[in-house]
C-alpha positions as CSV (number, residue, x, y, z in Angstrom):
1,M,-14.9,-75.4,172.9
2,Q,-15.3,-71.8,174.2
3,G,-12.1,-72.3,176.1
4,R,-10.2,-73.2,173.0
5,W,-11.4,-70.2,171.1
6,N,-10.3,-68.0,174.1
7,K,-6.9,-69.6,173.9
8,F,-6.8,-69.1,170.1
9,F,-7.4,-65.3,170.4
10,S,-5.1,-64.9,173.4
11,Y,-2.0,-65.0,171.2
12,Y,-3.0,-61.7,169.7
13,K,-2.8,-59.9,173.1
14,P,1.0,-59.1,173.2
15,Y,0.8,-57.6,169.7
16,L,-2.5,-55.7,169.7
17,K,-0.8,-52.4,168.5
18,L,0.8,-54.2,165.6
19,F,-2.5,-56.0,164.9
20,F,-4.6,-52.9,164.8
21,A,-2.1,-51.1,162.6
22,D,-2.2,-54.0,160.2
23,M,-6.0,-53.9,160.2
24,F,-6.0,-50.1,159.6
25,C,-3.8,-50.6,156.6
26,A,-6.1,-53.4,155.3
27,I,-9.1,-51.1,155.7
28,V,-7.4,-48.2,153.9
29,A,-6.1,-50.4,151.0
30,A,-9.6,-52.0,150.6
31,G,-11.3,-48.5,150.7
32,I,-9.0,-47.2,148.0
33,T,-9.9,-50.0,145.6
34,L,-13.6,-48.9,145.9
35,I,-12.7,-45.3,144.9
36,F,-11.1,-46.0,141.5
37,P,-14.3,-47.3,139.8
38,L,-16.2,-44.2,141.1
39,V,-13.6,-41.9,139.6
40,T,-13.8,-43.8,136.3
41,R,-17.6,-43.5,136.3
42,Y,-17.3,-39.8,137.0
43,I,-14.8,-39.2,134.2
44,T,-16.8,-41.3,131.6
45,G,-20.2,-40.1,132.7
46,V,-19.6,-36.5,133.6
47,V,-16.3,-35.1,132.5
48,L,-16.1,-36.6,129.0
49,V,-19.7,-36.0,128.0
50,Q,-19.4,-32.2,128.5
51,K,-19.1,-30.1,125.4
52,I,-15.8,-28.6,126.6
53,V,-13.7,-31.2,128.4
54,D,-12.0,-29.8,131.6
55,I,-8.4,-31.0,131.0
56,Q,-7.3,-29.4,134.4
57,L,-9.9,-31.5,136.2
58,I,-8.6,-34.7,134.5
59,Y,-5.0,-33.8,135.6
60,K,-6.3,-33.2,139.2
61,L,-8.1,-36.5,139.2
62,G,-5.0,-38.2,137.8
63,I,-2.8,-36.8,140.6
64,I,-5.4,-37.8,143.2
65,M,-5.5,-41.4,141.9
66,L,-1.6,-41.5,141.7
67,M,-1.5,-40.4,145.4
68,L,-4.0,-43.0,146.3
69,V,-1.8,-45.6,144.5
70,F,1.2,-44.6,146.7
71,V,-1.0,-44.8,149.8
72,E,-2.2,-48.2,148.7
73,Y,1.4,-49.3,148.1
74,A,2.4,-48.2,151.6
75,C,-0.5,-50.0,153.2
76,N,0.1,-53.2,151.3
77,Y,3.8,-53.0,152.1
78,F,3.0,-52.8,155.8
79,I,0.6,-55.7,155.6
80,G,3.0,-57.8,153.7
81,Y,6.0,-57.0,155.9
82,M,4.9,-56.2,159.5
83,G,1.8,-58.4,159.3
84,H,4.0,-61.4,158.5
85,V,6.5,-60.3,161.3
86,M,3.5,-60.3,163.7
87,G,2.6,-63.8,162.5
88,T,6.3,-64.9,163.1
89,Y,6.2,-63.5,166.6
90,M,3.1,-65.5,167.4
91,E,4.6,-68.6,165.8
92,R,7.6,-68.2,168.1
93,D,5.3,-67.9,171.2
94,L,3.3,-71.0,170.2
95,R,6.4,-73.0,169.5
96,N,8.0,-72.0,172.8
97,E,4.8,-72.9,174.7
98,L,4.5,-76.3,173.0
99,F,8.3,-77.1,173.5
100,E,8.0,-76.1,177.1
101,H,5.0,-78.4,177.5
102,Y,7.0,-81.3,175.9
103,Q,9.6,-80.8,178.6
104,K,6.9,-81.3,181.3
105,L,5.5,-84.5,179.9
106,S,6.5,-87.8,181.5
107,F,8.3,-90.8,180.2
108,S,5.0,-92.7,179.9
109,F,3.9,-90.1,177.3
110,Y,7.1,-90.5,175.2
111,D,6.8,-94.3,175.5
112,E,3.6,-94.0,173.3
113,Q,4.7,-91.3,170.9
114,K,6.6,-91.0,167.6
115,T,9.3,-88.3,167.5
116,G,8.4,-87.4,163.9
117,Q,4.8,-86.7,164.9
118,L,5.9,-84.5,167.8
119,M,8.2,-82.6,165.5
120,S,5.4,-82.1,162.9
121,R,3.3,-80.4,165.5
122,L,6.2,-78.0,166.3
123,T,6.9,-77.1,162.6
124,N,4.3,-77.7,159.9
125,D,1.2,-77.3,162.1
126,L,2.4,-74.0,163.6
127,F,3.4,-72.5,160.3
128,S,-0.1,-73.0,158.9
129,L,-1.6,-71.7,162.1
130,T,0.4,-68.4,162.1
131,E,-0.5,-67.9,158.4
132,L,-4.1,-68.0,159.6
133,Y,-3.4,-65.6,162.5
134,H,-1.9,-63.1,160.1
135,H,-4.0,-63.4,156.9
136,G,-7.3,-64.5,158.4
137,P,-8.5,-61.2,160.0
138,E,-7.0,-59.3,157.0
139,D,-8.9,-61.3,154.5
140,I,-12.1,-61.1,156.4
141,V,-11.9,-57.3,156.9
142,I,-10.9,-56.7,153.3
143,S,-13.7,-59.0,152.0
144,I,-16.4,-57.3,154.2
145,I,-15.3,-53.8,153.2
146,K,-15.3,-54.7,149.5
147,F,-18.6,-56.6,149.6
148,V,-20.5,-54.0,151.8
149,G,-18.8,-51.0,150.1
150,S,-19.6,-52.4,146.6
151,F,-23.2,-53.0,147.6
152,I,-23.8,-49.5,149.0
153,I,-22.1,-47.8,146.0
154,L,-23.8,-49.9,143.4
155,S,-27.2,-49.5,145.1
156,T,-26.9,-45.7,144.7
157,I,-26.3,-46.3,140.9
158,D,-29.1,-48.9,140.3
159,L,-30.7,-50.9,143.1
160,K,-32.4,-53.5,140.8
161,L,-29.2,-54.5,139.0
162,T,-27.3,-54.5,142.4
163,L,-29.9,-56.9,143.9
164,I,-29.7,-59.2,140.8
165,I,-25.9,-59.4,141.2
166,F,-26.0,-60.0,145.0
167,L,-28.5,-62.8,144.7
168,F,-25.5,-64.9,143.8
169,V,-23.8,-64.1,147.2
170,P,-25.9,-66.4,149.5
171,I,-25.6,-69.2,147.0
172,M,-21.8,-68.7,146.9
173,F,-21.6,-68.7,150.7
174,G,-23.7,-71.9,150.9
175,F,-21.4,-73.5,148.4
176,A,-18.4,-72.4,150.3
177,W,-19.8,-73.7,153.7
178,F,-20.5,-77.1,152.3
179,Y,-16.9,-77.6,150.9
180,N,-15.4,-76.0,154.0
181,I,-16.6,-79.0,156.0
182,K,-15.2,-81.4,153.4
183,M,-11.8,-79.7,153.2
184,K,-11.5,-79.5,157.0
185,R,-11.6,-83.3,157.3
186,A,-9.3,-83.7,154.4
187,F,-6.7,-81.3,155.8
188,K,-6.7,-83.0,159.2
189,R,-5.9,-86.3,157.5
190,N,-3.0,-84.5,155.6
191,R,-1.5,-83.4,159.0
192,Q,-1.6,-86.9,160.3
193,R,-0.1,-88.3,157.2
194,I,2.8,-85.8,157.1
195,G,3.4,-86.7,160.8
196,D,3.7,-90.3,159.9
197,I,6.2,-89.5,157.1
198,N,8.3,-87.5,159.6
199,A,8.2,-90.3,162.1
200,K,9.4,-92.8,159.4
201,I,12.2,-90.5,158.3
202,E,13.3,-89.9,161.9
203,D,13.2,-93.7,162.6
204,N,15.2,-94.5,159.4
205,L,17.9,-91.9,159.8
206,S,18.3,-92.7,163.5
207,G,18.9,-96.3,162.7
208,I,20.7,-95.9,159.4
209,R,23.7,-97.9,160.5
210,V,21.4,-100.9,161.3
211,V,19.7,-100.5,157.9
212,K,23.0,-100.6,156.1
213,S,24.4,-103.4,158.2
214,F,21.5,-105.6,157.1
215,A,21.5,-104.2,153.5
216,N,17.8,-103.4,154.0
217,E,17.8,-100.1,152.1
218,K,15.3,-101.4,149.5
219,D,12.9,-102.6,152.1
220,E,13.1,-99.3,154.0
221,M,12.4,-97.5,150.6
222,K,9.3,-99.7,150.2
223,R,8.1,-98.9,153.7
224,F,8.7,-95.2,153.1
225,D,6.9,-95.4,149.8
226,V,3.8,-96.8,151.5
227,E,3.7,-93.8,153.9
228,N,4.4,-91.4,151.0
229,N,1.6,-92.9,148.9
230,R,-0.8,-92.6,151.8
231,Y,0.1,-89.0,152.1
232,V,-0.5,-88.5,148.3
233,E,-3.9,-90.2,148.6
234,S,-5.0,-87.9,151.4
235,K,-3.6,-84.9,149.5
236,R,-5.5,-86.0,146.4
237,N,-8.7,-86.2,148.4
238,S,-8.2,-82.7,149.7
239,Y,-7.4,-81.4,146.2
240,Y,-10.5,-83.1,144.9
241,Y,-12.7,-80.9,147.1
242,M,-10.5,-77.9,146.6
243,G,-10.7,-78.3,142.8
244,K,-14.5,-78.4,143.0
245,Y,-14.4,-75.3,145.3
246,N,-12.1,-73.3,142.9
247,A,-14.1,-74.3,139.8
248,G,-17.4,-73.5,141.5
249,L,-16.2,-70.0,142.5
250,T,-14.8,-69.3,139.1
251,M,-18.1,-70.3,137.6
252,F,-20.0,-67.9,139.9
253,T,-17.6,-65.1,138.9
254,S,-18.3,-65.7,135.2
255,L,-22.0,-65.9,135.9
256,I,-22.0,-62.5,137.7
257,T,-20.1,-60.9,134.7
258,I,-22.6,-62.4,132.2
259,T,-25.5,-61.2,134.4
260,V,-24.1,-57.6,134.6
261,I,-23.6,-57.5,130.8
262,F,-27.0,-59.0,130.0
263,F,-29.2,-57.0,132.4
264,G,-27.0,-53.9,132.1
265,T,-27.5,-53.8,128.3
266,L,-31.3,-54.3,128.8
267,F,-31.4,-51.4,131.3
268,I,-29.4,-49.1,129.0
269,S,-31.9,-49.9,126.2
270,H,-34.7,-48.8,128.5
271,H,-32.6,-45.7,129.5
272,A,-32.6,-47.0,133.2
273,I,-28.8,-46.6,133.4
274,T,-26.0,-45.0,131.4
275,T,-23.0,-46.6,129.7
276,A,-20.9,-45.1,132.4
277,D,-23.0,-46.9,135.0
278,L,-22.5,-50.2,133.2
279,I,-18.7,-49.6,133.1
280,A,-18.8,-48.9,136.9
281,F,-20.7,-52.1,137.5
282,L,-18.2,-54.1,135.4
283,L,-15.3,-52.5,137.3
284,Y,-16.9,-53.3,140.6
285,I,-17.1,-57.0,139.6
286,T,-13.4,-57.0,140.4
287,N,-14.2,-55.8,143.9
288,L,-16.6,-58.8,144.1
289,I,-14.1,-61.3,142.6
290,D,-11.3,-60.2,144.9
291,P,-13.2,-60.9,148.1
292,V,-14.1,-64.3,146.6
293,K,-10.4,-65.0,146.1
294,K,-9.7,-63.7,149.6
295,L,-12.4,-66.0,150.9
296,L,-10.8,-68.9,149.0
297,N,-7.5,-68.0,150.5
298,F,-9.0,-67.6,154.0
299,T,-10.9,-70.9,153.6
300,E,-7.7,-72.8,152.8
301,Q,-5.8,-71.1,155.6
302,F,-8.6,-71.6,158.0
303,Q,-8.8,-75.3,157.3
304,E,-5.1,-75.9,157.6
305,G,-4.6,-73.4,160.4
306,I,-7.5,-74.5,162.6
307,T,-6.5,-78.1,162.0
308,G,-3.0,-77.2,163.2
309,F,-4.5,-75.4,166.2
310,E,-6.6,-78.4,167.1
311,R,-3.5,-80.6,167.0
312,F,-1.6,-78.0,169.0
313,M,-4.4,-78.0,171.7
314,E,-4.7,-81.8,171.7
315,M,-1.0,-81.8,172.8
316,M,-1.3,-78.9,175.2
317,E,-4.3,-80.5,176.9
318,I,-2.3,-83.7,177.7
319,E,-1.6,-83.5,181.4
320,P,1.8,-84.7,182.7
321,D,1.6,-87.9,184.7
322,I,4.2,-86.5,187.1
323,K,3.1,-83.3,188.7
324,E,4.5,-81.1,191.5
325,K,2.3,-80.3,194.4
326,K,1.5,-76.7,194.8
327,D,3.1,-76.7,198.3
328,A,6.1,-78.7,197.2
329,V,9.4,-77.8,198.9
330,A,12.9,-77.9,197.7
331,L,15.0,-80.9,198.7
332,T,18.1,-79.6,200.4
333,N,21.1,-80.8,202.4
334,V,20.6,-84.4,201.1
335,K,22.5,-87.1,203.0
336,G,21.3,-89.9,200.7
337,K,19.1,-92.2,202.8
338,V,16.5,-93.8,200.5
339,S,13.5,-95.9,201.5
340,F,10.9,-97.8,199.5
341,D,7.7,-98.3,201.5
342,H,5.3,-101.0,200.0
343,V,6.0,-99.8,196.5
344,S,4.2,-101.4,193.6
345,F,4.2,-100.3,190.0
346,R,2.6,-101.1,186.6
347,Y,2.6,-99.0,183.5
348,N,-1.2,-98.9,183.1
349,N,-4.4,-100.8,184.2
350,Q,-4.1,-103.2,181.4
351,T,-0.5,-104.4,182.1
352,P,0.7,-106.7,184.9
353,Y,2.7,-105.4,187.9
354,V,6.4,-104.9,187.2
355,L,7.1,-104.3,190.9
356,K,5.1,-105.7,193.8
357,N,5.3,-104.6,197.4
358,I,8.9,-103.4,197.5
359,N,10.2,-102.6,201.0
360,L,13.8,-101.4,201.1
361,D,15.9,-99.1,203.3
362,I,19.2,-97.9,202.0
363,Q,21.5,-95.9,204.3
364,A,23.4,-92.8,203.2
365,G,26.5,-93.7,201.2
366,E,25.5,-97.3,200.8
367,Y,26.3,-99.1,197.6
368,V,23.4,-101.4,196.5
369,A,23.2,-103.5,193.4
370,F,20.0,-104.8,191.7
371,V,20.1,-108.0,189.8
372,G,17.5,-110.3,188.2
373,S,16.2,-111.7,185.0
374,S,15.1,-109.4,182.2
375,G,11.7,-107.7,183.0
376,A,12.1,-108.1,186.7
377,G,11.9,-104.4,187.3
378,K,15.6,-103.4,187.9
379,T,15.4,-100.2,185.8
380,T,11.9,-99.5,186.9
381,I,12.7,-99.4,190.6
382,C,15.5,-96.9,189.9
383,S,13.3,-94.8,187.6
384,L,10.8,-94.3,190.5
385,L,13.5,-92.5,192.5
386,P,13.8,-89.4,190.3
387,R,10.1,-89.7,189.6
388,F,10.4,-90.6,185.9
389,Y,7.4,-92.7,186.8
390,E,5.0,-92.6,189.7
391,P,4.4,-95.6,192.0
392,T,1.0,-97.3,191.5
393,S,0.9,-97.7,195.2
394,G,3.4,-97.0,198.1
395,H,5.9,-94.2,198.7
396,V,9.5,-93.4,198.1
397,F,11.5,-91.4,200.7
398,I,14.8,-89.6,200.6
399,D,16.1,-88.6,204.1
400,N,12.6,-89.5,205.4
401,Q,11.0,-87.0,203.1
402,D,8.3,-88.3,200.7
403,I,9.6,-87.4,197.2
404,Q,6.1,-86.5,196.1
405,N,6.3,-83.5,198.4
406,V,9.4,-82.0,196.9
407,T,10.0,-80.0,193.7
408,L,11.0,-82.1,190.7
409,S,14.0,-79.9,189.9
410,S,15.5,-80.2,193.4
411,L,14.9,-83.9,193.4
412,R,16.6,-84.6,190.1
413,N,19.4,-82.2,190.8
414,N,20.3,-84.5,193.7
415,I,20.4,-87.6,191.6
416,G,23.0,-88.5,189.0
417,I,22.3,-91.1,186.4
418,V,24.8,-93.0,184.2
419,Q,23.0,-95.1,181.6
420,Q,23.9,-97.9,179.3
421,D,22.7,-95.9,176.2
422,V,24.6,-92.6,176.5
423,Y,23.1,-89.6,174.7
424,L,25.5,-86.9,173.6
425,F,24.1,-83.8,172.1
426,N,25.4,-82.3,168.8
427,G,28.2,-80.0,169.9
428,T,31.7,-80.1,171.4
429,I,33.1,-82.4,174.0
430,L,33.2,-79.5,176.4
431,D,29.6,-78.6,175.8
432,N,28.5,-82.2,176.5
433,I,30.4,-82.3,179.8
434,R,29.1,-78.9,180.8
435,Y,25.6,-80.3,180.5
436,G,26.0,-81.7,184.0
437,N,26.3,-78.1,185.3
438,L,25.6,-75.4,182.8
439,N,27.3,-72.8,185.0
440,A,30.6,-74.7,185.3
441,S,33.8,-73.1,184.1
442,D,36.0,-74.7,181.5
443,Q,38.5,-75.7,184.2
444,E,35.8,-77.4,186.2
445,C,34.7,-79.4,183.2
446,I,38.3,-80.5,182.6
447,E,38.7,-81.6,186.2
448,A,35.5,-83.6,185.9
449,A,36.9,-85.3,182.8
450,K,40.1,-86.2,184.6
451,K,38.1,-87.8,187.4
452,A,36.2,-89.8,184.8
453,N,39.4,-91.0,183.1
454,A,38.4,-89.1,180.0
455,H,41.0,-86.4,179.8
456,D,43.7,-88.4,178.1
457,F,41.6,-89.6,175.2
458,I,40.1,-86.1,174.8
459,M,43.5,-84.5,174.5
460,Q,44.3,-87.0,171.7
461,L,41.3,-85.8,169.6
462,P,41.9,-83.3,166.8
463,Q,40.6,-80.3,168.6
464,G,40.8,-81.7,172.1
465,Y,37.8,-80.4,174.2
466,D,36.6,-78.4,171.2
467,T,36.2,-81.5,169.1
468,D,32.7,-82.0,167.7
469,C,31.0,-85.1,168.9
470,G,28.8,-85.6,165.9
471,Q,25.1,-86.5,165.9
472,R,24.5,-88.5,169.1
473,G,28.3,-88.9,169.6
474,V,28.8,-91.0,166.5
475,K,32.4,-90.0,166.3
476,L,33.3,-91.6,169.7
477,S,33.5,-95.1,170.9
478,G,31.1,-96.6,173.4
479,G,33.7,-96.4,176.2
480,Q,34.6,-92.8,175.4
481,K,30.9,-91.8,175.4
482,Q,30.4,-93.6,178.7
483,R,33.3,-91.7,180.3
484,L,31.9,-88.4,179.1
485,S,28.6,-89.2,180.7
486,I,30.4,-90.0,183.9
487,A,32.3,-86.7,183.7
488,R,28.9,-85.0,183.4
489,V,27.8,-86.6,186.7
490,F,31.1,-85.7,188.4
491,L,30.4,-82.1,187.4
492,K,26.8,-82.3,188.7
493,N,28.2,-83.7,192.0
494,P,24.9,-85.3,193.4
495,P,24.7,-87.3,196.7
496,I,22.7,-90.1,195.0
497,L,23.8,-92.1,192.0
498,I,22.1,-94.6,189.6
499,F,24.2,-96.8,187.3
500,D,21.9,-98.4,184.8
501,E,23.9,-101.2,183.3
502,A,26.6,-98.7,182.6
503,T,29.2,-101.1,181.4
504,S,27.2,-104.0,179.9
505,A,27.8,-102.9,176.3
506,L,31.5,-102.3,176.6
507,D,34.5,-104.5,175.7
508,N,36.7,-105.7,178.5
509,E,39.4,-103.0,178.3
510,S,36.7,-100.2,178.1
511,E,34.8,-101.8,180.9
512,R,37.8,-101.9,183.2
513,I,38.5,-98.1,182.6
514,V,34.8,-97.2,183.0
515,Q,34.4,-99.4,186.1
516,E,37.3,-97.6,187.7
517,S,35.7,-94.2,186.9
518,L,32.4,-95.4,188.4
519,E,34.0,-96.6,191.6
520,K,35.7,-93.3,192.0
521,L,32.4,-91.5,191.3
522,A,30.5,-93.7,193.8
523,K,32.8,-93.0,196.7
524,N,30.8,-91.5,199.7
525,R,27.6,-91.4,197.6
526,T,24.4,-93.5,197.9
527,T,24.7,-95.7,194.8
528,F,22.2,-97.8,193.0
529,V,23.7,-100.2,190.4
530,I,21.6,-102.1,187.9
531,A,23.9,-105.0,187.0
532,H,24.0,-107.2,183.9
533,R,27.4,-108.6,184.3
534,L,27.4,-109.9,187.9
535,S,31.2,-109.9,188.0
536,T,31.1,-106.1,188.2
537,I,29.2,-106.1,191.5
538,K,30.8,-108.9,193.4
539,N,32.3,-106.3,195.9
540,A,28.9,-104.6,196.6
541,K,28.0,-104.8,200.3
542,R,24.4,-105.4,199.4
543,I,22.9,-107.1,196.4
544,C,19.1,-107.2,195.9
545,V,17.7,-110.0,193.7
546,L,14.5,-108.8,192.0
547,T,11.9,-111.2,190.7
548,H,8.4,-110.7,189.4
549,D,7.2,-111.2,193.0
550,G,9.5,-108.5,194.5
551,I,12.9,-108.7,196.3
552,S,13.5,-112.4,196.8
553,E,17.1,-112.2,198.2
554,Q,19.4,-109.7,199.8
555,G,23.0,-109.8,201.0
556,S,26.6,-109.8,199.9
557,H,27.9,-111.9,197.0
558,D,29.3,-114.5,199.4
559,D,26.1,-114.6,201.4
560,L,23.9,-115.1,198.4
561,M,26.1,-117.8,196.9
562,K,25.8,-119.7,200.2
563,L,22.0,-119.5,199.9
564,N,22.3,-121.2,196.6
565,G,19.1,-119.5,195.4
566,E,18.2,-117.2,192.5
567,Y,21.4,-115.2,192.6
568,A,23.6,-118.3,192.7
569,R,21.6,-119.7,189.7
570,L,22.1,-116.4,187.7
571,Y,25.8,-116.2,188.6
572,K,26.6,-119.8,187.8
573,M,24.7,-119.5,184.5
574,Q,26.8,-116.4,183.6
575,F,30.0,-118.0,184.8
576,K,29.4,-121.1,182.6
577,T,28.7,-118.9,179.6
578,T,31.9,-116.9,180.2
579,D,33.9,-120.1,180.9
580,H,32.6,-121.6,177.7
581,L,33.6,-118.5,175.7
């Protein structure tokens, strides 16, 4: 816990000058509010009771109070402006750190997470946290100054009445402490609920075409309504405690006022204090009420902010499954030889093995295809190569170098991946091609598009290479998106390629064009092909048949057909289906 608090306060460090300036202004503004009741007491108890009222003194006091008002304005302006700017800077730092951490986390982490929940931690949680960073110290400092200052000043006027008033303070703090605990739990549930809502929204909007195609809008609305009502229920629970908290503090404020009036009147009747003293006491009640309001504000911010920080730290403390060794070296001058040495893999201790004892040597420039039934581990074996997942046992080598001993960036820079499900970012065609090499020139991007057989269709678009792709490339066909993804890899120019069922979702014409681009890309590169349509890999020199027990068969298409084993069974099954169609 100590480590978390050290982490919490560390975000102030870059902005200490701004923080201390903000605290100085808060102290000055709070001090000024303590002066006004004293001036009022002096005027009503000294100046106005004299036989000859000193008008000049009243003018001087008026000018002094007016100057104090301007100083108070300047201090509150700085607090409201630069204090919030400081909070925004800290929010930026927190968001950058969390976003950077997201980039480090492995596929296994994202397999278990909802995007909406992750987004909520980057937005709502951090906003509440930075409000606490800015207002929290301010509210505490102002409250302490007003409480302590009021106690000292009132004690010099009449100690008995002061002690009677301040008897309420420990009761108020006990009351606040009790409801702090209740509200903290309630606010944490609120954060979880809003994360669930974000997840539901993200899920629905991402799949809106599926929703509409099945005419399931009403069903989606019902599901969303369930999440929304759960959020309302958690909010209502937090407001239940907040309502009691607010009502209780308002009651204490009224009780203090009544106490001052009652005992003050009695003390005046016994000539213990003057009417001016009673007026001063009544004015200082505001200086007691204001800290209470500040405390209420701080309590709400503390509960929401510290809950956000706990959720922030929960995420930051998740260690990536895939880590670089401290002495990792860059993978350079890659030829493309790949070896799997007794590799086995399962996702966790509770799931069965996806791969068992895989031993495979692939020479530089070799074209190897993986086939097998669904769930046999075709995609998994290729995901181990760029270290998207770590083998449960065994080792993977590139050019006789264990990939666990090289840096992740150099490893992945030498591997190009063309997937079935192409993701295009919101932006132009040119931007999406350049993603393969962010330093590439426009001409280099165009050359890559030509090699990927994408240039012609791009030039037919309204703005050519400057055409906006739309969210996730929605404005383009499957074949067009696939060719853009191939252009990216051409631009990257890696020595090792992975084609993950890159043409399985395309029509025959698109498949022919994309297959031609893939063959062009694969020339003189070590290539792994995960094949769904076996007709696309008939010309592969080596085909590996994966089963749940490992690699059961290897060889060319003709060799495997002669074996009349698993590959022949899969091929005949697909051929019969195609022939029937």
